[in-house]
DONU-274875 format. One record per atom (N, C-alpha, C): residue in one letter; x, y negated, z. Coordinates in steps of 0.2 Angstrom, whole numbers, plus 2048, in hexadecimal, padded with zeros to 3 digits. Layout:
N
AXYZ ...
//
This chain:
460
X5B8D1A62F X5BCD14628 X5B9D14623 X5BAD1361F X5B6D10616 X5BBD15616 X5BDD1A611 X5C2D1B60E X5C6D18608 X5C7D1260B X5CBD0D607 X5CED0A60B X5D6D07607 X5DDD0460A X5DBCFD607 X5DACF760C X5DACF160B X5E1CF0604 X5DECEB600 X5E0CE75FC X5E7CE15FC X5E3CE0605 X5E8CD8605 X5E6CD960C X5EACD4610 X5EBCD4617 X5EECCE61B X5E5CCA618 X5E6CC561E X5E9CC1624 X5E6CBC626 X5EACBA62C X5E4CBC632 X5E5CBE639 X5E1CBF63A X5DBCB963A X5DDCB263C X5D8CAB63D X5D6CA9637 X5DACAE631 X5D6CAE62A X5CECB3628 X5D2CB962A X5CBCBE62D X5C7CBD62E X5C9CB8635 X5C1CB9638 X5BFCB2638 X5C2CAE633 X5BDCA7631 X5BACA862C X5BDCAB625 X5B9CB1620 X5B3CB4622 X5B3CB7629 X5AFCBC62A X5AACB962C X5AACB3630 X5A5CAE634 X5A3CA962D X5A3CA7628 X5A3CA6622 X59CCAA621 X59FCB061E X599CB661D X594CB7623 X596CB8628 X58FCB862B X58CCB162D X58FCAD62B X58BCA762C X584CA7625 X588CA861F X583CA661A X57ECAC61D X581CB161C X57ACB661D X574CB4624 X577CB1628 X573CB062E X56DCAB62D X572CA6628 X56EC9E626 X569CA4621 X56ACA761A X565CA9618 X55ECAC61C X560CB261F X55BCB4624 X557CB0626 X559CAC62D X557CA8630 X554CA262F X558CA262C X556C96629 X552C9A622 X554C9B61D X552C9B618 X54ACA2617 X54DCA561B X546CAC61D X547CB2618 X54ECB3614 X54DCB760D X54ECBE613 X54CCC360D X54DCCB610 X556CCA610 X557CD0615 X55DCCF616 X563CD360F X55ECD5608 X562CD7601 X566CD0600 X562CCC5FF X564CC65FB X56BCC25FF X56DCBE604 X573CBE608 X578CC2607 X578CC9608 X57CCCF605 X57ECCE600 X57ACCD5FB X57CCCD5F3 X582CC85F4 X57CCC35F4 X584CBB5F6 X589CBC5FA X588CBF5FE X590CC1602 X593CC95FD X591CCB5FB X594CCE5F4 X599CC95F1 X593CC45EC X599CC15E9 X59CCBE5EC X59CCBB5F3 X5A2CB75F4 X5A7CB95F8 X5A9CC25F9 X5ACCC45FC X5B0CC85F6 X5AECC85EE X5AECC95E8 X5B4CC55E6 X5B0CBC5E8 X5B4CB75E5 X5BDCB85E8 X5BBCB95F1 X5C1CB95F4 X5C5CBD5F1 X5C3CC25F0 X5C9CC75ED X5CBCC65E8 X5C9CC55E2 X5CCCC15DE X5D3CBE5DE X5D0CB85E4 X5D1CB15E5 X5DACB45E7 X5D9CB95E8 X5DFCBB5ED X5E4CC35EB X5E0CC25E4 X5E5CC65DE X5E3CCC5DF X5DDCCE5E4 X5DCCD55E2 X5D8CD75DD X5D7CDD5D7 X5D8CDF5D0 X5CECDE5D1 X5CBCE05CE X5C3CE05CF X5C2CE75CE X5C8CEB5CC X5C6CF35CC X5C6CF45D2 X5CDCF25D7 X5CCCF45DE X5C4CF25E4 X5C4CEC5E0 X5BECE85E4 X5B8CED5E4 X5B5CEE5DC X5B0CF45DB X5B2CFA5DF X5B7CFB5DE X5B8D045E1 X5B5D015EA X5B8CFD5EE X5B6CF95F2 X5ADCFC5F2 X5ACCF75EF X5A6CF55EF X5A3CFD5F0 X5A5D025EA X59FD085E9 X5A2D0B5F0 X5A7D0E5F1 X5ABD135F8 X5A8D0F5FD X5A4D0A5FE X59FD08604 X59AD0A604 X596D085FE X58FD0B5FD X591D125FE X594D165FC X595D1C5FD X596D20602 X598D1D606 X598D1D60D X591D20611 X58DD1D60D X583D1D612 X57FD2460F X582D26608 X57FD28602 X57DD2F609 X57DD3360F X57BD36612 X576D32616 X574D2F616 X56FD2A61B X56AD2A614 X569D2860E X568D2660B X564D2B608 X566D31608 X563D38607 X55ED3B60C X560D38613 X55DD3A618 X555D36618 X556D2D616 X551D29616 X54CD2D610 X54ED2F60B X54AD32606 X544D3760B X549D3C60C X545D40611 X540D40615 X542D3A619 X53ED3761D X537D3561B X537D32616 X533D2C612 X52DD35610 X530D3A60E X52ED3D60D X52CD43614 X52ED45618 X52DD4661E X527D42621 X527D3A622 X520D36625 X51CD39621 X51CD3961A X515D3B617 X513D41617 X516D46617 X513D4E618 X513D4D61F X515D49625 X512D4D62D X50CD4862C X50BD43628 X503D41628 X4FDD44625 X4FFD4861E X4FCD4B61B X4F8D5361F X4FCD55623 X4FED5B628 X4FBD5862E X4F9D53631 X4F6D4F636 X4FCD5163C X500D5163A X507D52640 X505D4A645 X508D47641 X508D3E641 X503D3C647 X4FCD3D643 X4F7D3B646 X4F2D3F64D X4F8D4664F X4F5D49652 X4FAD4865A X4FFD46658 X505D4065D X4FFD3B65E X4FFD3665B X4FBD3065B X4F7D34660 X4F1D3665D X4EBD3A661 X4EDD3C669 X4F3D3F668 X4F5D41670 X4F6D3B674 X4F9D37671 X4FCD30675 X4F8D2B677 X4F1D2E674 X4E9D28676 X4E5D2D67D X4E8D3367D X4E3D36684 X4E5D33689 X4E9D30689 X4EBD2C690 X4EDD25691 X4E6D2368C X4E5D1C68C X4E0D1A692 X4DDD20694 X4D9D1C69A X4DBD1D6A1 X4E1D1D6A2 X4E6D1E6A8 X4E8D186AD X4EAD1A6B0 X4EDD126B5 X4F4D106B2 X4F2D096B6 X4FDD0A6B4 X4FBD056AC X4F7D006AB X4F9D006A4 X4FCCFF6A0 X502CFB6A5 X509CFA69F X50BCFE69B X50DD016A3 X510D096A3 X50DD0E69D X508D0D69C X504D11698 X504D10691 X505D0768F X506D0568A X50DD05687 X511D0668D X518D09688 X51AD0F688 X517D1468B X518D1B68A X513D1C684 X50DD1A681 X50BD1E67C X50DD1A677 X50ED13678 X513D10673 X519D14671 X51DD17675 X521D1A676 X521D21670 X51DD25674 X51AD2C66F X519D2B668 X514D26667 X513D24662 X51BD2165C X51ED1C660 X524D1A65B X528D2165B X528D2665D X52DD2B65D X529D30655 X524D2F656 X51FD33651 X520D2E64B X51FD2A64B X51ED24645 X524D24642 X52BD21646 X532D1F645 X534D19645 X52DD15644 X52ED0E642 X52DD0B647 X52ED0764B X52FCFF651 X52ACFA64D X529CF9644 X525CF2646 X520CF7644 X520CFE641 X517CFF63E X514CFE645 X518D0364A X514D0664E X513D01653 X518CFA652 X514CF3657 X50FCF0652 X50ECF064B X509CED649 X503CF2648 X503CF864A X4FBCFA64D X4FACFC652 X4FBD00656 X4F9D0165E X4FCCFB660 X502CF6660 X502CF2664 X4FFCEC663 X4FCCEE65E X4F7CE565D X4F0CE8661 X4F0CEE65E X4E9CF4664 X4E9CF166C X4EFCF266E X4F0CF2675 X4EFCEA678 X4F2CE8671 X4F3CDF672 X4EACDB675 X4E5CDF671 X4E1CDF672 X4DDCDF676 X4DFCE5679 X4DDCEA67F X4E0CE5684 X4E5CE5687 X4E7CDE68A X4E3CDA68A X4E2CD5687 X4DCCCF686 X4D7CD0689 X4D3CD8687 X4CECD768A X4CFCDA692 X4D4CDC696 X4D5CDE69B X4D7CD66A0 X4D8CD269C X4DDCCC69E X4E3CCC6A3 X4E7CD469F X4EECD46A2 X4F2CCF69D X4F8CCF69E X4FBCCB69E X4FFCCD695 X4FECC9691 X501CC9689 X508CCB688 X50ECC868F X512CC768E X516CCF691 X510CD2696 X514CD8698 X514CDD693 X50BCDC690 X509CE168C X50DCE1685 X511CDB683 X514CDC67C X51CCDD67F X51CCDD685 X524CE0684 X524CE7687 X521CEA68B X51ECF068A X51DCF5681 X518CF167D X51BCF1676 X51ECF1672 X522CEE674 X52ACEE671 X52ECF2674 X52ECF467B X532CF867D X530D0167A X52BD0067A X527D06678 X52AD0A671 X529D0366E X527D05666 X532D05665 X536D02668 X53CD03668 X543D0866A X53BD0A670 X53ED12672 X53CD1766E X538D1766A X536D1C665 X539D1A65E X53CD1665C X542D13656 X549D15658 X54AD1465F X550D19661 X550D20660 X549D24663 X54AD2C665 X548D2D65F X544D2D659 X542D2F653 X548D32650 X546D3764C X548D39646 X547D38640 X542D34643 X53FD3263A X543D2A639 X544D2763D X547D21640 X54BD1F63B X54AD19637 X552D18631 X556D15636 X554D1163B X55DD0F63F X55FD16643 X55BD1A644 X55ED2164A X563D23642 X55FD2563E X565D29637 X56AD24636 X56BD1D635 X570D19632 X574D1A638 X572D1963F X578D1A645 X57CD1F642 X579D25642 X57DD2E642 X580D2D63D X57FD2B638 X581D2A62F X586D27630 X585D21633 X58DD1B631 X593D1F636 X591D2163A X595D2263D X599D2B641 X594D2C63B X595D3463A X596D3A640 X590D39642 X58BD3F647 X584D40644 X585D46645 X57DD4B642 X57AD47646 X572D47643 X56CD42645 X56CD4764B X56BD4C64C X567D4E655 X56ED4F659 X571D4E658 X577D4E65C X576D4765E X575D4165A X575D3B65B X56ED38661 X567D3C65E X563D3D664 X563D4166B X569D44669 X569D47671 X56CD42673 X571D3F672 X577D3E676 X576D36679 X56ED33674 X570D2B676 X568D2D67C X566D3567E X562D34682 X566D3468C X56CD3468B X56FD30690 X56FD2C693 X56CD2468D X56ED1D68E X565D1E68E X562D20689 X55AD1F687 X557D2268D X559D26691 X551D2C695 X550D2769C X558D2469F X558D226A5 X554D1B6A4 X556D1569D X552D1069B X54CD1069C X548D17699 X544D18698 X53FD1769F X543D1D6A3 X540D1D6A9 X53ED176B0 X544D146AE X543D0C6B2 X53CD086AF X53FD096A9 X53BD066A5 X533D066A7 X530D0C6A9 X52CD0E6A8 X529D0C6AE X52FD0D6B5 X52CD0B6B9 X52BD046BD X52ECFF6B9 X52DCF96B9 X527CF46B6 X526CFB6B0 X51ECFA6AC X517CFD6B2 X51AD006B4 X514D046BB X512CFE6BF X518CFB6C2 X51ACF76C8 X516CF06C7 X516CEE6C0 X515CE96BD X50ACE86BC X508CF06BD X502CEE6B9 X4FCCED6BE X4F8CEC6B9 X4F3CEB6BE X4F0CF06C4 X4EDCEF6C7 X4EBCF36CC X4E5CF76CA X4DFCF56C8 X4DBCF86C5 X4DBCFD6BE X4D5D036BD X4D8D046B9 X4D2D056B5 X4D3D046AE X4CED046AA X4CCD086A3 X4C9D096A2 X4C6D0E69A X4C7D0A695 X4CBD0D691 X4C9D0668B X4C8D09684 X4C1D05684 X4BFD0967C X4C1D09678 X4C5D04675 X4CBD05670 X4D0D0B66F X4D1D0E672 X4D4D15672 X4D0D1A66F X4CAD19673 X4C6D1E66F X4C5D1D667 X4C3D18665 X4C3D1565F X4CAD1865A X4CED1965D X4D3D1A65B X4D4D23658 X4D2D2765E X4CFD2E65B X4CBD32659 X4C5D2D659 X4C1D2D655 X4C3D2C64B X4C6D2964D X4C7D27644 X4CBD2D644 X4D2D2D649 X4D4D33647 X4D2D38645 X4CED3B649 X4C9D41648 X4C7D40643 X4C3D3B63F X4BFD38638 X4C7D3C633 X4CAD3C630 X4D0D3D630 X4CED4462D X4CDD48632 X4CDD50630 X4D3D53630 X4D9D4F630 X4E2D4F631 X4E3D56635 X4E0D5563F X4E3D56643 X4E0D5E644 X4E4D63643 X4E1D6B646 X4E9D6F649 X4E8D7364B X4EDD79650 X4F3D7664A X4F4D76645 X4FAD7663E X4FDD7163F X4F9D6D641 X4FED65643 X503D66645 X504D6964B X50BD6B64F X50FD6E64C X50FD74645 X513D76646 X519D74641 X518D6F63E X51DD6C63A X522D6963F X521D64646 X523D6164A X527D6664E X523D6F64F X526D74653 X52BD76650 X52BD77647 X52FD78644 X538D74644 X538D6C644 X53CD66646 X540D6864C X53ED6964F X53DD6C657 X544D71658 X540D78654 X544D7A654 X54CD7D650 X54AD7A64A X550D7A649 X557D7364B X554D6C650 X557D6B652 X55BD6F657 X556D7365A X558D78661 X561D7965E X55CD7E659 X564D82653 X568D7E651 X56AD79652 X56ED7264E X56DD75644 X568D74645 X566D7563C X568D6F63B X56CD6C636 X56ED67633 X567D63631 X568D5B631 X562D57634 X55FD58629 X561D59626 X560D58621 X55CD5E61E X55ED65621 X55BD6A620 X553D6A624 X555D6662B X550D67630 X549D6462E X54CD5D62B X546D59628 X542D5D622 X548D6061F X543D62617 X53FD68618 X541D6D61D X53ED7361F X535D70621 X535D6B628 X531D6762C X52DD64626 X52FD61620 X52BD5F61B X528D64619 X52BD68614 X529D6D611 X521D71615 X525D72617 X51ED7661E X518D73620 X519D6C622 X514D67620 X512D65619 X513D65615 X510D6660D X50CD6C60F X510D71610 X50AD7760F X505D76612 X505D75616 X4FFD7661C X4FAD7161A X4FED6C619 X4F5D65615 X4F3D6A60F X4F6D6D60C X4F1D6F607 X4EFD73607 X4EED7B60D X4EAD7B60F X4E4D77615 X4E6D73619 X4E4D7061D X4DCD6C61A X4E2D66616 X4DED62615 X4DDD6260E X4DDD69608 X4D8D69605 X4DDD655FF X4E2D625FF X4E4D5C5FA X4E8D5F5F4 X4E6D5E5ED X4EAD605E8 X4F2D605E5 X4F6D645E4 X4FCD625E3 X4FED5E5E0 X4FCD5A5DB X4FAD545D9 X4FCD4D5DB X4F6D4E5E0 X4F6D4A5E7 X4FDD485ED X4FDD4E5EE X503D515F2 X509D4E5F0 X50BD4F5E8 X512D4D5E8 X511D455E6 X50BD435E6 X50BD3A5E7 X50CD385EC X509D3B5F2 X509D375F9 X512D395FA X515D3E5F7 X51CD3F5FB X51ED395F6 X51CD365F1 X521D305EF X51ED275F3 X519D285F0 X512D205F5 X511D225FC X512D295FF X50DD26605 X508D27606 X505D2C60A X4FFD2D60C X4FCD2660F X4F4D27609 X4F1D2160E X4EAD23610 X4E8D20616 X4E2D2361B X4DDD1E617 X4D7D22619 X4CFD1C619 X4CBD2061B X4CBD1D623 X4C8D1F629 X4C2D19626 X4BDD1762D X4B9D1162E X4BBD0E633 X4C2D0D636 X4C6D0A63A X4CBD06637 X4CCD01635 X4CFCFD632 X4D8D00635 X4D8CFE63D X4E0CFE641 X4E2D0863F X4DED0B63F X4E0D1463D X4E3D12636 X4E1D10631 X4E2D0D62A X4E9D0C629 X4E9D0862D X4F1D0362D X4F5D09632 X4F4D0B634 X4F7D10638 X4FCD15634 X4F6D1B634 X4F5D2162C X4F9D20626 X4FAD19625 X4FBD1661B X502D1661B X506D1A61B X50BD1961C X510D1F61A X518D1F618 X51DD24616 X51ED2360E X521D2760B X522D29605 X52BD29606 X52CD295FF X532D285FB X533D215FB X52FD1E5F7 X52CD175F5 X531D125FC X52AD13601 X52CD10608 X532D1060C X536D13607 X53DD1260B X543D10607 X540D0D601 X544D0C5FB X546D055FC X545D00602 X545CFB603 X54DCFC608 X54BCFF60C X551D01614 X557D0360D X555D0760C X55BD0B607 X560D08604 X55BD00600 X561CFC5FB X563CF85FF X562CF8604 X563CF360A X568CF660D X56ACFE60F X56FCFF611 X574D0160C X573CFF606 X578D01601 X57CCFB5FF X579CF55FF X57CCF05FE X57FCF0603 X57DCEE60D X57FCED611 X589CF3610 X586CF760F X58DCFD611 X592CFC608 X590CF8604 X593CF7600 X598CF0600 X592CEB606 X596CE3607 X59BCE760C X59CCEB610 X59FCEE615 X5A4CF0611 X5A5CF560C X5ABCF8608 X5AECF0605 X5ADCEA604 X5AFCE5600 X5B2CE3607 X5B1CE360D X5B2CDF612 X5BACE4616 X5B7CE8613 X5C0CEF615 X5C5CEF60E X5C4CEC609 X5C9CEB603 X5CBCE4605 X5C8CE1608 X5CBCD9604 X5CFCDB60D X5CECDE613 X5D4CDC617 X5D2CDA61E X5CACD861C X5C7CD4622 X5C7CD9625 X5C1CDD626 X5C1CE262C X5C7CE562F X5CBCE762A X5D1CEB62E X5D5CE5632 X5D7CDF62D X5DBCDC634 X5D6CD863B X5D1CD963A X5CBCD9642 X5CDCDE644 X5CBCE5640 X5CFCEB646 X5D3CE9648 X5DBCEA645 X5E0CEB64A X5E1CE564F X5DFCE164C X5E0CDA655 X5DBCE0657 X5D5CE3656 X5D0CE465F X5D5CEC660 X5D8CEF65A X5DACF665E X5E1CF4664 X5E4CED663 X5E9CEB667 X5E7CE866D X5E1CE766B X5DDCE3675 X5D9CEA679 X5DACEE673 X5D1CF3677 X5D5CF9677 X5D4CFB67E X5DBD02680 X5D6D06686 X5D1D02689 X5CCD0668E X5C7D0668C X5C4D0C68E X5BCD0F68C X5B9D0968C X5B8D07692 X5B2D02691 X5B1CFC691 X5B9CF968F X5BBCF468A X5B9CF6682 X5B9CFA680 X5B7CFD67A X5AECFC678 X5ABCFF67B X5A4D0167E X5A1CF967E X5A2CF5682 X5A1CF1686 X5A0CEC67E X5A6CEA67B X5AACE8674 X5A0CEC66F X5A3CF166C X5A0CF1668 X598CF066A X593CEF673 X58CCEE674 X58ECE6671 X593CE4674 X594CDB671 X592CDB66B X598CDE667 X596CDC65F X58ECDE65C X58CCE365F X585CE265B X582CDE65D X580CDF665 X57CCDA665 X57ECD2664 X584CCF662 X586CCC65D X583CC9659 X585CCF652 X583CCF64B X57BCCE64D X577CD0651 X56ECD2653 X56FCCA651 X571CC7655 X571CC0659 X573CBC652 X577CBB650 X57BCB764B X577CBB643 X576CC0641 X572CC163C X56ACC163C X569CC4642 X561CC6641 X560CCD63D X564CD163D X563CD5638 X566CDE63B X561CE2641 X563CE8641 X568CED63E X566CEE637 X56ACF3636 X572CF0633 X573CEA631 X577CE8632 X57DCE8639 X579CE763E X57ECE8644 X57FCEE647 X579CF3643 X57BCFA643 X584CFD63F X582CF8639 X588CFB632 X58DCF9635 X58ECF1635 X594CED636 X599CEF63C X594CEE642 X598CF2648 X599CF9648 X597CFD645 X599D04644 X59FD06641 X5A0D0263B X5A5D03636 X5AAD0063A X5A8CFA63F X5B2CF663F X5B3CF8647 X5ADCFE64B X5B2D0164F X5B2D0864F X5B0D0A648 X5B3D12646 X5B9D1364A X5BFD12647 X5C6D12649 X5C6D1364E X5C4D0D651 X5C6D0D658 X5C7D1165D X5C0D1465E X5BCD1A65F X5C2D1F65E X5C2D21658 X5C6D27656 X5CCD2665A X5CFD2165A X5D7D1F65C X5D7D22663 X5D2D20669 X5D1D20670 X5CFD2866F X5CDD2A66A X5CAD3066C X5C2D3266F X5C0D2D670 X5B7D2C672 X5B4D2F66C X5B0D3066D X5ACD3666A X5A9D31665 X5A6D33660 X5A2D2E65B X59AD2E660 X598D32660 X592D34662 X591D2D667 X597D2C66B X596D28670 X596D1E66D X598D1F669 X597D18663 X591D1765F X58FD1D65C X587D1E65B X582D1A65E X583D1F664 X57FD1E66A X580D1466C X584D1266B X587D0C66E X581D07668 X584D07661 X580D03660 X57AD0465E X574D0D661 X56FD0A661 X56AD08667 X570D0866D X56FD03672 X56FCFC674 X572CFB670 X574CF166C X575CF0668 X574CF5662 X56ECF165C X569CF1659 X568CF865A X55ECFA659 X55ACF465F X55DCF4663 X557CF2668 X557CEA669 X55CCE8668 X55ECE1669 X55ACDD665 X558CE065E X557CDB658 X54ECDA65C X54CCDC65D X544CDA65D X544CD5666 X54BCD466A X54ACCB66A X54ECC7669 X54ECC7663 X552CBF661 X54CCBE65C X54BCB765F X544CB765D X546CB3654 X54BCB4651 X54CCB164A X54CCB8646 X54ECBD649 X54FCC5645 X54BCC8642 X54DCC963B X547CCE63B X541CD163E X542CD6643 X53ECD964A X53ACD364D X53CCCC64E X53ACC9654 X537CC7652 X535CC2649 X531CBE646 X52CCC2644 X52DCC6642 X527CCE640 X524CD1646 X525CD264C X521CD3653 X51ECCE656 X523CC6655 X51FCC365A X518CBF654 X518CBF64E X514CC064A X50DCC364A X50ECCB649 X50ACD164B X506CD0650 X50ACD0654 X508CCF65E X505CC865E X508CC265C X505CBB660 X508CBC667 X50FCBD668 X510CBA66E X519CBA66C X51ACB366F X521CB266C X529CB666F X52CCB766C X531CBD66E X536CB9675 X536CB3675 X539CAF67D X531CB1682 X529CB267F X526CB5683 X525CBD687 X527CC0683 X528CC8684 X52ECC9688 X534CC5685 X53CCC7685 X53DCC968C X53ACC7691 X53DCC8696 X536CCF698 X534CD1697 X530CD7699 X530CDE694 X536CD968E X538CE168B X53ECE668D X53ACE8693 X541CEA697 X545CF0695 X543CF6693 X547CFB68D X54DCF8689 X54ACF1684 X550CF0682 X553CEB684 X551CEB68B X558CE668E X55BCEA691 X559CF0692 X55CCF6698 X563CF9693 X55FCFA690 X563CFD68A X56BCFD68A X56DCF8688 X572CF5686 X578CF6690 X575CF2693 X576CF1699 X579CF969C X575CFE69B X577D0169D X57BD0869A X57DD06694 X582D09690 X586D08691 X587CFD692 X58CCFA695 X590CFC69E X58CCFC6A0 X58DCFE6A6 X58FD076A8 X58ED0C6A4 X58DD136A8 X592D166A0 X591D1669A X593D1A695 X59BD1A695 X59ED13697 X5A5D12696 X5AAD1669C X5A5D176A1 X5AAD186A8 X5A9D226A6 X5A3D246A5 X5A3D2A6A5 X5A7D2E69F X5A8D2A69B X5ADD2D694 X5B3D2C695 X5B5D2769B X5BCD2769D X5BDD2D6A1 X5B9D2F6A7 X5B9D326AA X5BBD3A6A8 X5B7D396A5 X5B8D4069E X5BED4369A X5C3D3A699 X5C7D3C695 X5CCD3C69A X5CDD3969E X5D3D396A1 X5D3D446A6 X5CCD466A8 X5CBD4D6AA X5CFD516A3 X5CFD5169C X5D2D55696 X5DAD52697 X5DBD4D698 X5E3D4B697 X5E8D5169C 
//
């Protein structure tokens, strides 16, 4: 919970009413007006400051709540800077191109939908961005599906499922870093823990896509075009795997994420100097603005032109604003009042986990923004998990299972609008086949509460 005390204690009805007003304002601007989420959050901050002043809270206390709220996310902010550097350095060293190339070696196999799901998942983990993966490899797979006369709806469902598997499991993912930081869990502990629900969802999804796949096998030429263009970059070599290996070793020895990512980034940068021959001046420019590919195959250029500190500034600014907004919700007493009411009603482990998942899903539906679904839900339930001695990593995992992966299933959400546009398949058309996204919250709500309830009973 934020390290600030409420300066006002509204009634439960008043707190819920004002919270609904704030959420409605954000929803209207994001869904109806189509603005970036920064704008309604700033307007929400103005409204909360006005509400606080009207309730005789001093501006100093309101400003302190705003600053303290933002301060809780500084760990995530610094990680986001490093992630931008890591992505650009992994591009220069050939690590990400090597991972993408590995994925395409399987493209001529049977089980088309299952292969699309698996390759998109591999590339999603290596890229750390579901939207980038969808807009590049996803578009290519949609074209392949059309050429094979396969179902565009199922193909789109496989693409979305794989992309958001990568978004959940990649240490490069901003949502993965955000969920772990908001809750206060080590990044790699968080990734290890979400595998308990993510791997079963992946296996079930793979089986479903395999069953639905056309029976005929076909070698698809577009995959060869990608591999030829990747080879033409001259980035891929045996040394390309070293930065990834270093990250895995650091994870195994539980080295903090900040240090692990720094070591991998520096190693990748040094290797890029020797393998790619890039001068140091260009290296530092790429660190800030990202890597720019220049092959003769435009889809690969779009795939590899990525990374850099500059690419993370949108996310960083949104995180700071949203956490400052959350700080004001605490100092005005709105969230503490709702929290107190929840704490009185939520006693059983299962009900807490289900309520957390339902809240994250609800914020996605109402606002259409996955960052806010993670941050608002995480800050609201963190104290409840502490009170019942439920590990915070369970909260972080639930935020990902019901927050990150639900956004692409909401037609008016940021991810939903983007994916429907780039794939040319409406959200409601691919929704029934986005098996991984549908299964993740269900598995969390059915199994995690029972598992931890049993463990807690044994420790008493």
